[in-house]
MARMIVEX-680896 format. One record per residue (C-alpha): x, y, z. Coordinates in steps of 0.5 Angstrom, whole numbers, plus 500, padded with zeros to 3 digits. Layout:
N
x / y / z
X / Y / Z .
...
//
This chain:
746
x / y / z
500 / 500 / 500 .
503 / 507 / 498 .
502 / 513 / 501 .
505 / 520 / 500 .
512 / 522 / 502 .
510 / 526 / 508 .
506 / 520 / 511 .
511 / 515 / 509 .
516 / 518 / 514 .
510 / 517 / 520 .
509 / 512 / 524 .
506 / 507 / 519 .
513 / 504 / 517 .
515 / 503 / 524 .
508 / 500 / 527 .
508 / 493 / 528 .
502 / 490 / 532 .
502 / 484 / 536 .
496 / 480 / 539 .
493 / 483 / 545 .
490 / 480 / 551 .
483 / 484 / 551 .
477 / 480 / 553 .
481 / 474 / 556 .
480 / 476 / 563 .
478 / 469 / 566 .
480 / 468 / 573 .
481 / 460 / 571 .
486 / 462 / 565 .
490 / 468 / 569 .
496 / 463 / 571 .
496 / 461 / 564 .
497 / 468 / 561 .
504 / 470 / 559 .
508 / 474 / 564 .
514 / 477 / 559 .
513 / 480 / 553 .
519 / 482 / 547 .
520 / 489 / 544 .
517 / 490 / 537 .
521 / 496 / 535 .
523 / 496 / 528 .
530 / 499 / 526 .
531 / 504 / 520 .
538 / 503 / 517 .
544 / 504 / 521 .
540 / 504 / 528 .
541 / 499 / 534 .
535 / 498 / 538 .
536 / 498 / 546 .
530 / 494 / 549 .
523 / 497 / 548 .
524 / 504 / 548 .
531 / 507 / 545 .
534 / 506 / 538 .
541 / 509 / 537 .
543 / 511 / 530 .
550 / 511 / 527 .
550 / 518 / 526 .
549 / 519 / 534 .
541 / 520 / 533 .
537 / 518 / 539 .
530 / 516 / 538 .
525 / 515 / 544 .
519 / 510 / 543 .
513 / 514 / 546 .
507 / 510 / 548 .
502 / 516 / 550 .
498 / 520 / 545 .
501 / 527 / 543 .
495 / 531 / 543 .
498 / 538 / 545 .
500 / 536 / 552 .
508 / 536 / 551 .
508 / 528 / 552 .
513 / 527 / 546 .
518 / 532 / 549 .
517 / 530 / 557 .
518 / 523 / 556 .
524 / 523 / 551 .
527 / 528 / 556 .
527 / 523 / 562 .
531 / 518 / 557 .
536 / 523 / 555 .
537 / 525 / 562 .
539 / 518 / 564 .
542 / 517 / 558 .
547 / 523 / 557 .
544 / 525 / 550 .
545 / 531 / 546 .
538 / 534 / 546 .
539 / 536 / 539 .
540 / 529 / 537 .
534 / 526 / 540 .
527 / 525 / 536 .
521 / 521 / 538 .
516 / 516 / 535 .
510 / 513 / 537 .
511 / 506 / 540 .
507 / 500 / 537 .
502 / 496 / 540 .
505 / 492 / 545 .
503 / 490 / 553 .
510 / 493 / 555 .
507 / 500 / 554 .
500 / 499 / 557 .
498 / 504 / 562 .
495 / 501 / 568 .
495 / 507 / 572 .
490 / 510 / 567 .
486 / 504 / 567 .
485 / 504 / 574 .
483 / 511 / 574 .
479 / 511 / 567 .
476 / 504 / 569 .
475 / 504 / 576 .
468 / 502 / 576 .
470 / 496 / 572 .
477 / 494 / 574 .
477 / 497 / 581 .
475 / 491 / 585 .
481 / 487 / 583 .
487 / 486 / 587 .
492 / 492 / 585 .
497 / 487 / 582 .
491 / 484 / 578 .
489 / 490 / 576 .
496 / 492 / 573 .
497 / 485 / 570 .
490 / 485 / 567 .
492 / 492 / 564 .
498 / 489 / 561 .
495 / 483 / 558 .
490 / 487 / 555 .
495 / 492 / 552 .
491 / 498 / 555 .
495 / 503 / 552 .
492 / 509 / 555 .
493 / 516 / 555 .
489 / 520 / 560 .
488 / 522 / 567 .
494 / 526 / 568 .
498 / 519 / 568 .
504 / 520 / 563 .
510 / 522 / 567 .
507 / 518 / 573 .
506 / 511 / 570 .
512 / 512 / 565 .
518 / 516 / 569 .
521 / 510 / 572 .
521 / 505 / 566 .
524 / 511 / 562 .
529 / 512 / 567 .
531 / 505 / 567 .
531 / 504 / 560 .
536 / 511 / 559 .
540 / 508 / 565 .
541 / 501 / 562 .
543 / 504 / 555 .
548 / 509 / 558 .
551 / 503 / 562 .
551 / 499 / 556 .
555 / 505 / 552 .
560 / 506 / 558 .
561 / 498 / 557 .
563 / 498 / 550 .
567 / 504 / 551 .
571 / 501 / 557 .
573 / 495 / 552 .
576 / 500 / 547 .
580 / 504 / 553 .
581 / 497 / 557 .
579 / 501 / 563 .
573 / 500 / 568 .
566 / 502 / 565 .
564 / 505 / 572 .
570 / 510 / 571 .
566 / 512 / 565 .
560 / 517 / 564 .
556 / 520 / 559 .
554 / 527 / 557 .
552 / 531 / 550 .
551 / 524 / 546 .
558 / 522 / 548 .
562 / 517 / 553 .
567 / 520 / 557 .
573 / 518 / 561 .
578 / 523 / 563 .
580 / 527 / 556 .
577 / 521 / 552 .
571 / 521 / 548 .
567 / 517 / 544 .
560 / 519 / 540 .
554 / 514 / 541 .
553 / 513 / 534 .
560 / 510 / 534 .
559 / 505 / 539 .
552 / 503 / 538 .
553 / 497 / 534 .
557 / 494 / 539 .
554 / 497 / 546 .
547 / 493 / 544 .
550 / 487 / 545 .
552 / 489 / 552 .
548 / 487 / 558 .
547 / 492 / 564 .
547 / 490 / 571 .
541 / 489 / 575 .
539 / 493 / 579 .
541 / 499 / 574 .
544 / 505 / 578 .
540 / 511 / 576 .
544 / 518 / 576 .
544 / 522 / 582 .
546 / 529 / 583 .
543 / 535 / 580 .
549 / 538 / 576 .
549 / 537 / 568 .
542 / 534 / 568 .
536 / 535 / 563 .
531 / 534 / 568 .
528 / 540 / 571 .
530 / 544 / 564 .
526 / 548 / 560 .
528 / 544 / 554 .
525 / 546 / 547 .
519 / 542 / 545 .
520 / 536 / 539 .
514 / 537 / 536 .
513 / 545 / 535 .
518 / 546 / 529 .
514 / 541 / 525 .
507 / 544 / 527 .
510 / 551 / 526 .
512 / 550 / 519 .
506 / 546 / 517 .
510 / 539 / 515 .
507 / 535 / 521 .
502 / 530 / 519 .
495 / 530 / 522 .
490 / 524 / 521 .
486 / 529 / 516 .
493 / 530 / 512 .
493 / 523 / 510 .
493 / 522 / 502 .
493 / 515 / 499 .
492 / 513 / 492 .
485 / 512 / 490 .
482 / 515 / 496 .
475 / 517 / 497 .
472 / 522 / 502 .
466 / 521 / 507 .
461 / 525 / 511 .
456 / 521 / 516 .
450 / 523 / 520 .
449 / 519 / 526 .
442 / 517 / 530 .
441 / 522 / 536 .
441 / 520 / 543 .
435 / 515 / 544 .
434 / 514 / 536 .
434 / 506 / 535 .
434 / 506 / 527 .
435 / 509 / 521 .
428 / 510 / 517 .
428 / 515 / 512 .
433 / 518 / 507 .
433 / 521 / 500 .
438 / 518 / 496 .
436 / 521 / 490 .
438 / 528 / 492 .
445 / 525 / 494 .
446 / 522 / 487 .
445 / 529 / 484 .
451 / 532 / 488 .
457 / 532 / 483 .
463 / 528 / 486 .
458 / 523 / 489 .
461 / 516 / 489 .
456 / 511 / 493 .
452 / 511 / 500 .
453 / 507 / 506 .
448 / 506 / 511 .
447 / 502 / 518 .
442 / 502 / 523 .
445 / 508 / 526 .
448 / 512 / 521 .
449 / 513 / 514 .
455 / 516 / 510 .
456 / 519 / 503 .
462 / 517 / 500 .
465 / 522 / 494 .
471 / 524 / 491 .
472 / 530 / 495 .
470 / 532 / 502 .
466 / 538 / 501 .
462 / 534 / 496 .
461 / 528 / 501 .
458 / 533 / 506 .
453 / 536 / 501 .
451 / 529 / 499 .
450 / 527 / 506 .
446 / 533 / 508 .
442 / 533 / 502 .
439 / 526 / 504 .
436 / 529 / 510 .
436 / 522 / 514 .
431 / 521 / 519 .
431 / 516 / 525 .
426 / 513 / 529 .
426 / 515 / 537 .
423 / 511 / 542 .
421 / 514 / 549 .
421 / 521 / 552 .
425 / 526 / 548 .
431 / 529 / 551 .
431 / 536 / 552 .
434 / 541 / 557 .
428 / 541 / 562 .
428 / 533 / 562 .
435 / 533 / 564 .
434 / 538 / 570 .
428 / 534 / 572 .
432 / 527 / 572 .
438 / 530 / 576 .
432 / 533 / 581 .
429 / 526 / 581 .
436 / 523 / 583 .
437 / 527 / 588 .
430 / 526 / 591 .
431 / 519 / 590 .
436 / 514 / 594 .
443 / 514 / 593 .
450 / 510 / 595 .
455 / 512 / 600 .
461 / 512 / 597 .
466 / 515 / 602 .
465 / 517 / 610 .
468 / 518 / 616 .
466 / 520 / 623 .
458 / 519 / 626 .
455 / 524 / 621 .
448 / 523 / 624 .
450 / 525 / 631 .
453 / 531 / 629 .
447 / 533 / 625 .
442 / 531 / 630 .
437 / 537 / 632 .
443 / 542 / 630 .
442 / 548 / 625 .
445 / 547 / 619 .
447 / 550 / 612 .
445 / 548 / 606 .
446 / 550 / 598 .
444 / 547 / 592 .
449 / 547 / 586 .
448 / 545 / 578 .
453 / 544 / 572 .
451 / 543 / 565 .
453 / 539 / 560 .
460 / 540 / 558 .
463 / 539 / 551 .
470 / 537 / 549 .
470 / 541 / 542 .
477 / 540 / 540 .
480 / 544 / 534 .
480 / 537 / 530 .
474 / 534 / 530 .
473 / 526 / 530 .
477 / 524 / 524 .
480 / 517 / 521 .
483 / 514 / 515 .
482 / 507 / 513 .
484 / 502 / 508 .
482 / 495 / 507 .
486 / 490 / 502 .
487 / 483 / 502 .
484 / 481 / 509 .
488 / 487 / 512 .
485 / 493 / 515 .
490 / 499 / 516 .
487 / 505 / 520 .
490 / 512 / 521 .
487 / 516 / 527 .
489 / 520 / 533 .
487 / 516 / 539 .
488 / 515 / 546 .
487 / 508 / 546 .
490 / 505 / 540 .
488 / 497 / 542 .
481 / 499 / 544 .
480 / 502 / 537 .
484 / 496 / 534 .
479 / 491 / 537 .
473 / 496 / 536 .
475 / 497 / 528 .
476 / 489 / 528 .
469 / 488 / 530 .
466 / 493 / 526 .
470 / 490 / 519 .
469 / 483 / 521 .
476 / 481 / 521 .
481 / 479 / 527 .
485 / 484 / 531 .
491 / 481 / 528 .
489 / 483 / 521 .
488 / 490 / 524 .
494 / 495 / 524 .
493 / 502 / 527 .
498 / 508 / 525 .
497 / 513 / 531 .
497 / 520 / 529 .
498 / 526 / 533 .
492 / 529 / 535 .
489 / 537 / 534 .
487 / 537 / 541 .
482 / 532 / 545 .
481 / 533 / 552 .
478 / 526 / 553 .
474 / 526 / 547 .
479 / 521 / 543 .
479 / 515 / 548 .
472 / 514 / 544 .
473 / 510 / 537 .
466 / 510 / 534 .
470 / 514 / 528 .
474 / 508 / 527 .
469 / 503 / 527 .
465 / 507 / 522 .
471 / 508 / 517 .
473 / 501 / 518 .
466 / 499 / 515 .
466 / 504 / 510 .
473 / 501 / 507 .
470 / 494 / 507 .
464 / 497 / 503 .
467 / 501 / 498 .
474 / 497 / 497 .
478 / 504 / 497 .
482 / 508 / 502 .
477 / 512 / 505 .
478 / 518 / 510 .
472 / 520 / 514 .
471 / 527 / 518 .
466 / 529 / 522 .
463 / 536 / 521 .
463 / 541 / 527 .
456 / 540 / 528 .
456 / 532 / 528 .
462 / 533 / 533 .
458 / 537 / 537 .
452 / 533 / 537 .
455 / 526 / 538 .
460 / 528 / 543 .
460 / 524 / 549 .
459 / 530 / 554 .
462 / 531 / 561 .
455 / 530 / 564 .
450 / 535 / 568 .
450 / 534 / 575 .
447 / 537 / 581 .
449 / 537 / 589 .
445 / 538 / 595 .
451 / 540 / 600 .
449 / 540 / 608 .
454 / 542 / 613 .
454 / 544 / 621 .
459 / 549 / 623 .
461 / 551 / 631 .
461 / 558 / 634 .
468 / 558 / 632 .
467 / 557 / 625 .
470 / 550 / 625 .
466 / 545 / 620 .
463 / 539 / 625 .
460 / 535 / 619 .
459 / 535 / 612 .
454 / 532 / 607 .
455 / 532 / 599 .
449 / 529 / 596 .
451 / 529 / 588 .
446 / 527 / 583 .
450 / 525 / 576 .
450 / 520 / 571 .
454 / 513 / 572 .
459 / 516 / 567 .
465 / 512 / 569 .
460 / 505 / 568 .
458 / 508 / 562 .
465 / 509 / 559 .
468 / 502 / 561 .
462 / 499 / 558 .
462 / 502 / 552 .
470 / 502 / 551 .
472 / 495 / 554 .
467 / 491 / 550 .
468 / 484 / 550 .
473 / 484 / 556 .
470 / 479 / 561 .
473 / 481 / 567 .
471 / 488 / 566 .
464 / 486 / 564 .
463 / 481 / 570 .
465 / 487 / 575 .
460 / 492 / 571 .
455 / 487 / 573 .
456 / 487 / 580 .
452 / 493 / 582 .
450 / 500 / 580 .
454 / 505 / 584 .
460 / 509 / 581 .
465 / 512 / 585 .
468 / 515 / 579 .
462 / 520 / 578 .
463 / 523 / 585 .
471 / 523 / 584 .
474 / 529 / 588 .
468 / 530 / 592 .
471 / 528 / 599 .
474 / 535 / 601 .
481 / 536 / 602 .
480 / 539 / 609 .
480 / 536 / 616 .
473 / 535 / 617 .
471 / 530 / 623 .
465 / 527 / 620 .
463 / 527 / 613 .
459 / 523 / 608 .
459 / 523 / 600 .
453 / 520 / 597 .
452 / 518 / 589 .
445 / 519 / 586 .
445 / 516 / 579 .
441 / 520 / 574 .
439 / 518 / 568 .
439 / 524 / 563 .
438 / 521 / 557 .
445 / 523 / 554 .
451 / 519 / 552 .
457 / 521 / 557 .
464 / 520 / 557 .
471 / 522 / 560 .
472 / 530 / 560 .
479 / 533 / 562 .
479 / 532 / 570 .
473 / 528 / 570 .
468 / 529 / 576 .
473 / 533 / 579 .
471 / 539 / 574 .
464 / 539 / 578 .
465 / 536 / 585 .
471 / 542 / 586 .
466 / 547 / 584 .
461 / 544 / 589 .
466 / 544 / 595 .
469 / 550 / 594 .
463 / 554 / 593 .
460 / 551 / 599 .
466 / 552 / 603 .
466 / 560 / 601 .
459 / 560 / 603 .
460 / 557 / 610 .
466 / 562 / 611 .
461 / 568 / 610 .
456 / 564 / 615 .
462 / 564 / 620 .
464 / 571 / 618 .
471 / 569 / 617 .
475 / 571 / 611 .
475 / 566 / 606 .
483 / 565 / 605 .
483 / 564 / 613 .
477 / 560 / 613 .
480 / 555 / 609 .
487 / 555 / 612 .
484 / 553 / 619 .
481 / 547 / 616 .
487 / 544 / 612 .
490 / 541 / 618 .
496 / 537 / 616 .
495 / 539 / 609 .
502 / 543 / 608 .
502 / 543 / 601 .
495 / 545 / 599 .
496 / 550 / 605 .
503 / 553 / 601 .
499 / 553 / 595 .
493 / 557 / 598 .
498 / 562 / 601 .
502 / 563 / 595 .
496 / 565 / 591 .
494 / 570 / 596 .
500 / 573 / 596 .
502 / 573 / 589 .
495 / 576 / 587 .
495 / 581 / 593 .
489 / 578 / 596 .
484 / 583 / 600 .
480 / 578 / 604 .
475 / 577 / 598 .
471 / 583 / 601 .
465 / 586 / 598 .
466 / 590 / 592 .
473 / 587 / 591 .
472 / 582 / 586 .
476 / 577 / 588 .
475 / 570 / 590 .
480 / 564 / 591 .
479 / 556 / 591 .
484 / 550 / 591 .
484 / 543 / 590 .
488 / 537 / 591 .
488 / 532 / 585 .
493 / 526 / 582 .
498 / 527 / 588 .
498 / 535 / 586 .
496 / 541 / 589 .
493 / 548 / 586 .
490 / 554 / 589 .
487 / 559 / 584 .
485 / 567 / 586 .
481 / 570 / 581 .
479 / 577 / 580 .
472 / 578 / 576 .
466 / 582 / 575 .
460 / 583 / 571 .
460 / 588 / 565 .
455 / 593 / 563 .
454 / 588 / 557 .
451 / 583 / 563 .
457 / 578 / 561 .
462 / 576 / 566 .
469 / 579 / 565 .
475 / 575 / 568 .
481 / 580 / 569 .
486 / 576 / 573 .
488 / 569 / 575 .
493 / 567 / 579 .
495 / 560 / 580 .
500 / 557 / 585 .
502 / 549 / 584 .
505 / 544 / 587 .
506 / 538 / 582 .
512 / 535 / 585 .
519 / 534 / 582 .
518 / 537 / 575 .
521 / 534 / 568 .
520 / 541 / 564 .
518 / 547 / 567 .
515 / 550 / 561 .
511 / 544 / 559 .
508 / 545 / 566 .
506 / 552 / 565 .
503 / 551 / 559 .
499 / 546 / 561 .
497 / 550 / 567 .
495 / 556 / 563 .
492 / 552 / 558 .
488 / 549 / 564 .
486 / 555 / 567 .
483 / 558 / 560 .
480 / 551 / 559 .
476 / 551 / 566 .
474 / 559 / 565 .
471 / 557 / 558 .
467 / 551 / 562 .
465 / 556 / 567 .
463 / 561 / 562 .
460 / 557 / 557 .
463 / 551 / 553 .
456 / 547 / 554 .
450 / 546 / 550 .
442 / 545 / 551 .
438 / 540 / 548 .
432 / 540 / 544 .
428 / 534 / 542 .
434 / 529 / 542 .
439 / 534 / 539 .
444 / 538 / 541 .
443 / 546 / 540 .
450 / 548 / 539 .
452 / 547 / 532 .
458 / 551 / 531 .
464 / 553 / 536 .
461 / 560 / 536 .
455 / 557 / 539 .
459 / 555 / 545 .
461 / 562 / 548 .
468 / 560 / 549 .
473 / 566 / 551 .
477 / 569 / 545 .
484 / 572 / 546 .
481 / 579 / 548 .
477 / 575 / 553 .
483 / 572 / 556 .
485 / 575 / 563 .
492 / 576 / 566 .
495 / 570 / 568 .
500 / 568 / 573 .
503 / 561 / 575 .
508 / 560 / 580 .
511 / 553 / 581 .
513 / 551 / 588 .
519 / 547 / 588 .
518 / 540 / 591 .
522 / 534 / 592 .
516 / 529 / 592 .
515 / 525 / 586 .
511 / 528 / 580 .
504 / 529 / 580 .
499 / 530 / 575 .
499 / 536 / 571 .
495 / 536 / 565 .
488 / 537 / 568 .
490 / 540 / 575 .
488 / 547 / 573 .
481 / 546 / 571 .
477 / 544 / 577 .
479 / 550 / 581 .
478 / 555 / 576 .
470 / 555 / 576 .
469 / 556 / 584 .
475 / 561 / 584 .
471 / 566 / 579 .
464 / 564 / 582 .
467 / 566 / 589 .
470 / 573 / 586 .
463 / 574 / 583 .
460 / 574 / 590 .
465 / 579 / 592 .
464 / 583 / 586 .
456 / 583 / 586 .
454 / 580 / 593 .
450 / 575 / 589 .
452 / 567 / 590 .
452 / 564 / 583 .
451 / 556 / 584 .
450 / 554 / 577 .
455 / 553 / 571 .
456 / 556 / 566 .
455 / 562 / 570 .
450 / 567 / 569 .
445 / 562 / 567 .
442 / 562 / 574 .
443 / 566 / 580 .
440 / 565 / 587 .
//
């Protein structure tokens, strides 16, 4: 199969797939599964392969295989930087490529978070084994550094020792007296480049255990090294999925059944045939596609067909979503977390209550869902950006009616995701189209289709209750949260034939991931968190920071209300409650000092919020007011972050800054209403997203820490909305309890 020149230099030549273990999972077969796996990297001419992670060429270049999807978060820089630091490589000679599918690259940490409801019941070592054997290569939940720092350090250190051993043989000296720097092995004044040694060094054996680098001198870790993906993005040479061009390729557009629809009932095929360039039409029960010799014709043709779908049950509208949340709060819930004796604390006591709501949130990455597929001689090839390549492979194989070992996934760099590209519906559709038309097919969802068929961050509601004593201390705290069981839904949809996951999902209906982050980070002696499952009739999925995006809004808004009731300034109120949570306390104090905190007094327009998340800590101070146009104007955001040891401070700042803007967008817009089963938002312009002119002044302070790295990519999102809401309360005297802000005031 041929491609154009640019595409041929991408991952397609380097991707060799091996059979995954997804769907096996029976306990009786546990001991029979393989426990060791061989690397399956492929070498270019002149390259030597050092294990599963590193290739070194005779010209001295170092290529690092990265199993995480690059969606703009900088993982194609941070992970190679870890290797380069341990190896002693010259950063100017370091490159990166997408790792092939292999259990060696599984991400058990992401699996345990994203699929907590499906895998959380297994013992921890079984969770890891299952994720590995099922080849769960996953990008998400801020796990890239946390999961892969150690194996990458070991890989880099092993290659360094092998290089030193090869050089020591030449110099007839002890390899332990040698070191590496700038892509060379060094012993006194003697130096040999990696390229000259690679072919010999690959046959050396590193000791066990491998000794990692120590000290802080001449280290790449902690440096703001330039990103490896930026030059190609700037000059336009980087290929995205929509840039793939194959000989004889056609283009497709699709219309899918709305939520609640069961089957396609009507379409005007003749109208499509009148569109110039139309090639054919492909229909299933739940979607119909037009295939043409160009994308514009395909989109015009599928629009002309005006497909109609049968809908069963009550239609989904914005008011039905609200009613479902209310009914869930009024109904029974499942206690997910608790401490102390809350009933005794609340008995005959005066309590403070507050009810909060958040709307659906869309992913809306710049790049809509896109995949290119080619079926030839019983083999299916797919080019797409994906955060779960093995799951996409399995889904595409089922859709095309072929075995998984006949499917090749070429992972592409993504134009944003925020969790959307965990989903694989576009891979399934492209596979069906390629099998039907027997030509390479590129399928791209239109913007309206991408918004209408998003797997939304669910709408949620909370009833908060607390008792405070006469000194302002919180004695008891109850959070009743109504939200769809989105973690259960995600696992059911993505894990498909995984028997272990299916067995776990069948055991109950509770979903702790739906209320993740709801346990307050404060020293409250008695508390409880209840999940009230809500069926809102809209498909939901994982969205940047997951449930933390709304539980932090509930918690930090209610904390602010309690501070007002207690008559205590909001920053001091939080500090008194933090107990021994020193890292979060330092973030709060730093944000307040940098932001010139005035106590959140009426008219100040200042609000503050904090959150602990993925072993990282953040506090955000916001300055905001409502302008004469009745819109929220955020003037300033100040964030203090403790995310442990930092690999690349520029990447961290970029993620925090991006997360602040992302969280602000969700606080002010980023949502859609529903009318008769259809999302009302059709364009990005309908989402009320902030423009460049709306962006506030942003200050980010990274607090030095010797702790292990925590999550960063999602860290800034949860605390932004409550900080802005609290600032508006200080500015207007009105408490805003609903997201997006200004959609309701009370």
